[in-house]
C-alpha positions as CSV (number, residue, x, y, z in Angstrom):
1,M,0.0,0.0,0.0
2,L,1.3,3.5,-0.9
3,T,1.3,5.8,2.1
4,G,3.7,8.6,1.1
5,G,3.3,11.3,-1.5
6,D,6.7,10.3,-3.0
7,S,5.5,6.7,-3.5
8,I,2.3,7.8,-5.1
9,E,4.1,10.2,-7.3
10,K,6.6,7.5,-8.4
11,R,3.9,5.1,-9.4
12,Y,1.9,7.7,-11.2
13,R,4.9,9.2,-13.0
14,A,5.7,5.7,-14.4
15,K,2.3,5.7,-16.3
16,Q,2.8,7.6,-19.5
17,A,-0.3,8.7,-21.6
18,S,1.1,6.7,-24.5
19,D,1.1,3.5,-22.4
20,S,-2.7,3.3,-22.5
21,L,-4.1,0.1,-24.0
22,L,-6.8,2.0,-25.9
23,V,-4.2,4.3,-27.4
24,G,-2.1,1.2,-28.4
25,C,-5.2,-0.4,-30.1
26,L,-5.9,2.8,-32.0
27,L,-2.4,3.1,-33.2
28,S,-2.2,-0.6,-34.1
29,A,-5.4,-0.4,-36.2
30,S,-3.9,2.5,-38.0
31,G,-0.7,0.6,-38.6
32,G,-2.5,-2.4,-40.0
33,L,-4.5,-0.2,-42.4
34,Q,-1.3,1.6,-43.6
35,D,0.3,-1.6,-44.6
36,A,-2.8,-3.0,-46.3
37,Y,-3.1,0.4,-48.1
38,T,0.4,0.6,-49.6
39,Y,0.2,-3.1,-50.7
40,N,-3.2,-3.0,-52.3
41,V,-3.3,0.6,-53.6
42,R,0.3,1.6,-54.1
43,E,1.9,-1.1,-56.2
44,E,2.4,-3.9,-53.6
45,V,5.0,-2.1,-51.5
46,F,5.0,-2.7,-47.7
47,A,4.9,0.4,-45.6
48,N,5.8,-1.3,-42.3
49,A,7.3,-4.6,-43.1
50,Q,10.7,-3.4,-44.3
51,T,12.0,-7.0,-44.1
52,G,9.7,-7.8,-47.0
53,N,10.9,-4.8,-48.9
54,I,14.5,-5.9,-48.4
55,V,13.7,-9.4,-49.7
56,L,11.9,-8.0,-52.8
57,M,14.7,-5.5,-53.4
58,G,17.4,-8.2,-53.2
59,Q,15.4,-10.4,-55.6
60,S,15.0,-7.4,-58.0
61,V,18.7,-6.7,-57.9
62,A,19.5,-10.4,-58.6
63,L,17.2,-10.4,-61.6
64,G,18.5,-7.1,-62.8
65,N,15.2,-5.3,-62.3
66,W,16.7,-2.0,-61.2
67,E,13.5,0.0,-61.4
68,D,11.8,-2.4,-59.0
69,A,14.8,-2.4,-56.8
70,I,14.6,1.4,-56.4
71,R,10.9,1.1,-55.8
72,Y,11.6,-1.0,-52.7
73,L,14.7,0.8,-51.7
74,L,13.1,4.3,-51.3
75,P,10.5,3.2,-48.7
76,L,13.4,1.5,-46.8
77,L,15.4,4.7,-46.7
78,A,12.2,6.7,-45.8
79,F,11.7,4.3,-42.8
80,A,15.2,5.0,-41.6
81,G,14.6,8.7,-42.0
82,G,11.4,8.5,-40.0
83,V,13.1,6.9,-37.1
84,Y,15.7,9.6,-37.1
85,M,13.1,12.4,-37.4
86,A,11.2,11.0,-34.4
87,E,14.3,11.3,-32.3
88,V,14.9,14.8,-33.6
89,I,11.4,15.8,-32.4
90,H,12.0,14.0,-29.1
91,S,15.2,15.9,-28.4
92,R,14.0,19.3,-29.5
93,F,10.4,19.4,-28.3
94,H,10.0,21.3,-25.1
95,T,7.1,20.4,-22.8
96,R,7.5,23.1,-20.2
97,G,4.3,24.9,-19.4
98,I,2.1,23.0,-22.0
99,A,0.1,19.9,-21.9
100,M,1.5,18.5,-25.1
101,H,4.2,15.8,-25.2
102,W,6.7,15.1,-28.0
103,R,4.6,12.1,-29.0
104,H,1.7,14.5,-29.7
105,A,3.9,16.3,-32.2
106,V,4.7,13.0,-33.9
107,L,1.0,12.2,-34.2
108,L,0.3,15.6,-35.7
109,V,3.0,15.1,-38.3
110,E,1.6,11.6,-39.1
111,I,-1.9,12.9,-39.6
112,G,-0.8,15.7,-41.8
113,L,1.3,13.5,-44.1
114,L,-1.3,10.7,-44.3
115,F,-3.9,13.2,-45.2
116,A,-1.7,14.5,-48.0
117,V,-1.1,11.0,-49.3
118,G,-4.8,10.4,-49.5
119,W,-5.0,12.9,-52.3
120,M,-2.0,11.8,-54.4
121,P,-2.8,10.1,-57.7
122,Q,-1.4,6.8,-58.9
123,S,1.3,8.7,-60.8
124,L,2.8,9.6,-57.4
125,N,2.8,6.1,-55.9
126,M,6.5,6.2,-55.2
127,L,6.2,9.4,-53.2
128,A,3.1,8.1,-51.4
129,N,4.9,4.9,-50.3
130,V,7.9,7.0,-49.2
131,L,5.7,9.2,-47.0
132,V,3.7,6.3,-45.5
133,S,6.9,4.4,-44.6
134,F,8.3,7.6,-43.1
135,V,5.1,7.9,-41.0
136,C,5.2,4.3,-39.9
137,A,8.8,4.7,-38.8
138,M,8.0,7.7,-36.7
139,Q,5.1,5.8,-35.0
140,V,7.1,2.7,-34.3
141,E,9.9,4.7,-32.8
142,A,7.7,7.0,-30.7
143,F,5.3,4.4,-29.3
144,R,7.4,1.5,-28.0
145,E,5.9,0.7,-24.7
146,L,2.4,-0.4,-23.6
147,E,1.7,-0.6,-19.9
148,G,5.5,-0.7,-19.3
149,N,6.1,-3.5,-21.8
150,S,7.8,-3.3,-25.2
151,Y,5.6,-3.6,-28.2
152,A,5.1,-2.3,-31.8
153,T,2.1,-0.6,-33.4
154,T,3.0,-1.1,-37.0
155,M,4.0,-4.8,-37.1
156,C,3.1,-8.0,-35.3
157,I,6.0,-10.4,-35.2
158,G,7.5,-8.9,-31.9
159,N,4.0,-8.7,-30.3
160,L,3.3,-12.3,-31.3
161,R,6.6,-13.5,-29.8
162,S,5.9,-11.6,-26.6
163,A,2.4,-13.0,-26.4
164,M,3.5,-16.6,-26.8
165,E,6.3,-16.1,-24.3
166,N,4.0,-14.8,-21.7
167,L,1.5,-17.5,-22.5
168,Y,4.1,-20.1,-21.8
169,Y,5.1,-18.6,-18.4
170,W,1.4,-18.1,-17.4
171,R,0.6,-21.7,-18.0
172,H,3.6,-22.8,-15.9
173,T,3.4,-20.2,-13.1
174,K,-0.2,-19.2,-13.1
175,E,0.8,-15.6,-12.5
176,D,-2.0,-13.1,-13.2
177,L,0.5,-10.6,-14.6
178,R,1.6,-13.1,-17.2
179,R,-2.0,-13.7,-18.2
180,H,-2.7,-10.0,-18.4
181,K,0.4,-9.4,-20.6
182,T,-0.7,-12.3,-22.9
183,S,-4.1,-10.8,-23.3
184,V,-2.8,-7.3,-24.0
185,Y,-0.5,-8.5,-26.8
186,F,-3.2,-10.5,-28.4
187,V,-5.6,-7.6,-28.2
188,V,-3.1,-5.3,-30.0
189,I,-2.5,-7.9,-32.7
190,F,-6.3,-8.2,-33.1
191,F,-6.7,-4.5,-33.7
192,F,-3.8,-4.6,-36.2
193,L,-5.7,-7.3,-38.0
194,I,-8.9,-5.2,-37.9
195,G,-7.1,-2.3,-39.4
196,A,-5.5,-4.4,-42.2
197,A,-8.9,-6.0,-43.0
198,I,-10.6,-2.6,-43.2
199,G,-7.8,-1.3,-45.4
200,G,-7.9,-4.4,-47.7
201,V,-11.6,-4.3,-48.2
202,L,-12.2,-0.6,-48.5
203,S,-9.2,0.0,-50.7
204,R,-11.3,-1.6,-53.5
205,H,-13.9,1.1,-53.2
206,M,-12.1,4.1,-51.9
207,G,-8.8,3.7,-53.7
208,E,-6.1,6.3,-52.9
209,Q,-8.3,7.9,-50.3
210,T,-8.5,4.8,-48.1
211,I,-5.5,6.1,-46.1
212,L,-7.6,9.0,-44.8
213,L,-9.3,6.4,-42.6
214,C,-6.1,6.4,-40.5
215,C,-6.7,10.0,-39.5
216,P,-9.7,9.5,-37.1
217,P,-8.1,6.9,-34.9
218,L,-4.8,8.9,-34.8
219,L,-6.8,12.0,-33.8
220,L,-8.6,10.1,-31.1
221,A,-5.3,8.7,-29.8
222,F,-4.0,12.3,-29.8
223,A,-7.1,13.5,-27.8
224,L,-6.9,10.6,-25.3
225,M,-3.2,11.2,-24.7
226,L,-3.8,14.9,-24.2
227,R,-6.5,14.2,-21.6
228,I,-4.5,11.6,-19.8
229,R,-1.4,13.8,-19.8
230,D,-3.4,16.8,-18.5
231,R,-4.7,14.7,-15.6
232,R,-1.2,13.4,-14.9
233,L,0.3,16.9,-14.7
234,R,-2.4,18.1,-12.4
235,F,-1.8,15.1,-10.2
236,L,2.0,15.7,-10.1
237,S,1.4,19.4,-9.3
238,L,-0.9,18.4,-6.4
239,M,1.5,15.8,-5.0
240,T,4.7,17.9,-5.3
241,G,3.1,21.2,-4.4
242,A,4.7,22.8,-7.5
243,E,3.3,24.7,-10.3
244,E,2.0,22.7,-13.2
245,D,4.9,23.7,-15.5
246,E,7.4,22.7,-12.9
247,A,5.6,19.4,-12.4
248,V,5.9,18.8,-16.1
249,V,9.7,19.2,-16.0
250,K,10.0,17.1,-12.9
251,G,7.7,14.4,-14.2
252,E,9.6,14.2,-17.5
253,Q,13.1,14.1,-16.2
254,D,13.8,10.6,-17.1
255,P,16.7,9.3,-19.2
256,S,14.5,6.6,-20.6
257,R,12.0,6.9,-23.5
258,H,9.5,9.0,-21.5
């Protein structure tokens, strides 16, 4: 039982707005839709699964299909650039005195770029794939923890591995925490599947504009994180006796991903 203000503050501080399961599900649904979109609408290029692009690029190089090789190389480079840009935002975004977090800025960039992609014609498929891969990379870099556990919102292999690992330990230890982690990972995978299914089906009817369906869940995730963060800052301010902007700084002084 927590009896002191320091203990309460420590526990509350550990809970980031981006750690919410609902936020994770919204981001995963968007991630699944993005991958289905680029594959079905934008010349069968993967936005998230860069391993697939590397395989297809290597195959194209071996066969001498240089145009195809470049088509798979550019999204790969864009993904790398997206990871880098997310860290640039992380290092330069200042939270003092405001309720926004650097991850909010990442989401706003994502929404803006995906909205632009939705209005690009087929003649700009390469640019569209580059931008979606860039967005996916920013998302996977910015949102790496769910309830304190590592996960990914734009791919499933790591989540599936973690789900099965926790399932094994739950069956052998009967620990409730292991059962809970297993459920959380499978829920995230399920929402990724839902997003991919929506993207795959609706891309036949909406075409290039299918990607616009990613914007509502991302906006909702933005709003939820803003609300959770605001409540968190008020709590820190109450527990520390500091002003809200000071509580922001104190709550964010963490060398980790927070």
